N, C-alpha and C positions, 0 to 999 in steps of 0.2 A: 251735625251742628257744631262747628268749631268755636270755642270760646276765644274772644279776642280782647285785648286791652287797647283802647283807642287813644291815639294822639299824645303819648307821653314824651316829653323831652328827656325825662329821666324817671326812673321808677325803682321802687323797693317794695317787696312783699314780705309779710310775716303772718304767721298763724298763731293766734292766742287761743287758749282753751275755750274762750267764750265767743270769739269772733275772728274773722280774717280781715287784715288791713292791707291796703295797697296805696302807696303814696307815689305820685307822679307830678308832672308839670301841668300848668293851666289851672285857672280858678274855678274848676268844676268838680263837685263832690257828689257822690251818690251813696245811698244806703237802702237796704231792703230789710226793714226792721222785723218783718214777720216771715222771712224766708226760712228761718231755722226750724228744725224738727226735733232736736235732741232734748233729753231731759236728764237731770241729775239722777243717779241711781236711787237715792232715797225717795225722790218724788215719783219715779217710775212705779214703785211698789204701792204708792198711794192713789195714783190717778185712776179714775173710773172709766175714762174714755178709751175706746179702742183706737188703733193707729189711723184708720180711715176717718173717724170722726174728728180727730185732731187735725189731720191733714186738710180736711175740708175747710176748716176755719183758719188755717195758715195760708201763706202766700207762696206756694211752690213756684219755682222757676223765676221769681223776681230777682234772685241773686244773679242770674244770667243777665238780665236787663241792666243791673247795676254795673256790669263791666263796661258799659258805655263811657263811664267816667274814669279819668286817670287817678282820681283820689276816691277811695271808698272804704267803708267799714260795713261788713255784712255779718250780723250775729248768727251763731250756730244754734242757740237755744230756742226752744219753742216759746211762743207767746203764752202758752199755758204754764210755763215756769215763771216767767216775768214778762209783762207787756211793756216794751220800751216806748210805745206810742201813747201811753196814758200817764197821767200824773203819778208821782210816787205813791200817793195814798190809794190809788186805784189800780196799781200795777199787778197785784196778785188777785186772780179770780177766786174769790172765796165762796160766793153764792151764785146760784144759777142765773140770776138777773145780771150778773157781771159778764156772762158768757152765753148770750143768745138762748137762755133757758136751759143750757146743758148742765147736767150734774157732773162736775169736774172731778170731785174727790170721793174715794171710798170713805175716807175719814180726813178731816181737815189737817193741813200741814201744821206742825208745831211752831211755836214762836221762834225757835232756833232755825227751823227750815225756812220760815218767812224771812228771818234776818239774813240768811245766806242769799236768798233770791234778791232781796233789796240791796245787798252789797254788790251783786252783779249789776243791778240797775245803776247804782252810784258810779261803779267803775266804768260802765259804758259812757255815761255822760261826761265823766272826767276825761276819757279818751277823746271823745268828740270835741270837747272844749280845747284840748291840746291841739288837735288837728286843725280846727277852724281858726284858732289864734295864729297858727302858722300861715294859713292861707290869707288871712286878713293882713298880716305883717308883710307878706311877700307880694300880694296883688292889690291890696286896698279894698277889694270887695270880691264876692264869690256867689255862685249859683249852686243850689243843691237840688238834685232829683231825689225826692223822698218817695220811693217806689213801692206800691202795694198792688194787690189784686182783690177782686170782690166777687161774691157769689150772686148769681141771678136766676137760679133755679131752686130756690129754697122750698118750694112746695113739693119737690120730689124729682127723681131722675126721669120720670116719664111725663111729668107735668110740663105745660108750656112755659117758656121763659117769662120772667117778669116783664112788665110793660117797658118797652124800649124808650118811651118818652121820658120815663123817670130813671132810666138806667143807661147812660151813655157808654159807648165802648171805652172812652177815655174820659175820666172826670179829673179836671185840673183844680185842685183845692188851693184857694188863695185867701182863705178867710181871715188869717192873721197878718197878711202881707200889706205893706204900705203901697197902695196903688199909685199914689202921687209920685212916689220915687221909682217904682218898678213896673208901672202899668204898660209902658211901651214894650218892655221885654216880654211880659206875659202875653200881650196881644200878638207879638211876633211869633212866640213859641206856638201858640194855639193855631195861628194862621199857617205856619210851616208844617205842623203836624197834620192839619186837615188837608193840606195841598199834596201830601205824599200819595203816590199811586199805589193803592192797596188792592191788588188783584183787580185793577181796572175801576175801582171805586175809591171813595174817600172815607176815612174813619170818622165816626161820630164823636167829635171832641167838644166837650162843653165845660164851662167853669162853674164850680160850686153847685152842681145840681144834686148829686148824691152825697158828696162829702165836701167839707171845707178845709180839711187838714186838722190833725189833732195835736197832741201834746208836743211831739218833736218839732213840728213847724212853729208852734207857738213859742217853744223854748228858744229856738234859734232867733226868731224875730225879737224876742225880749232881750236876749244877750248881745245880739248884733243888729240893732235896729236900723243902722245906716249902711251896713256893709253886707248883710246876708239876705239872700233872696231864696226862699224855699218854694219849689213847685211840688205840691203833694199830689202825686200821680197815682190814680186808681184805675187799673186796667180791668175791665170786665173779663171774667174767665171764659171768653168765647174761644180762646186758644187751647182749651183743655176741657175735659169732662170733670166738673167740680165734684161729682159723686164717686167716681172711680180714681181720679187723679191722672187719668191717661192724657198725655200731651199730644197735641198736633205740632210737631217740631217746625213744620214749614210756616205755620201761623206765627209761632213765637219768633222765628227768625225774621219774618217780615215786620213784626212789631219792633224788633231791635233796629232794623234798617230805617223804619219810620222815625224812631227816636233819634237815631244817628243823623237823619236829615235836618234836624232842628239845630244841630251844633253850630254851623256857620252863622245862622241868624242870631243865636245867643252871643257868639263872639262879637258880631257887629254891634249889637245893642250894648254890650258891656263896654266896648270901645267908645261908644257915644257918651255913655255915662261918665 
């Protein structure tokens, strides 16, 4: 499975200790906020969860899907260090109810350790702001793929999958998006993704069934209400075993191609706007 960068007229990459950045042409941006798995050394000593338990609630391989966009930021750190898709006040999982009932810490992080994690949070949003300001200035408006994945076998590795009626293969979250402004683009994206030939069938793509998009999408729409369109994409983990982390690379590659198939339609809708 070869990683590719799509459609850049120019590009530059850099690796920051907290994230990787790629800047290129076109008003398309992507991020995979929960793809990271790293923890600071001071927090590794405190965390109660084993590697597999952490990985199960992270979004492995979404960093690969983010390479669909010429502009992207992909964090390296785990959501168990700081969750960039929650408000600043909720970004540190301190209690089990913050983290699906999981006991995250052997002992709680200190105020200084929390301060360091929140400094990472602030730095990330400052970097995104710089990035999106550039896209807004250069192109006038932009589209963001906010890429995630989600579990659908929470009852156990041998249990049946959760009800597919409530768990689409692709959930498109648009809860904070202005549909009067962006509705035709959203509809075109969903139609094109559904139309893709996925092993002789079509993906189950639905809007706001399981998720509506959380803090990142809300933040972008608040700060760029007329110029930023976030599609919060949640891919059900049918392309991997969520309990072991084992990937089906062919399935992931086909998801990538399905996502790629939506880019011409997005460009057409952006031109109409």
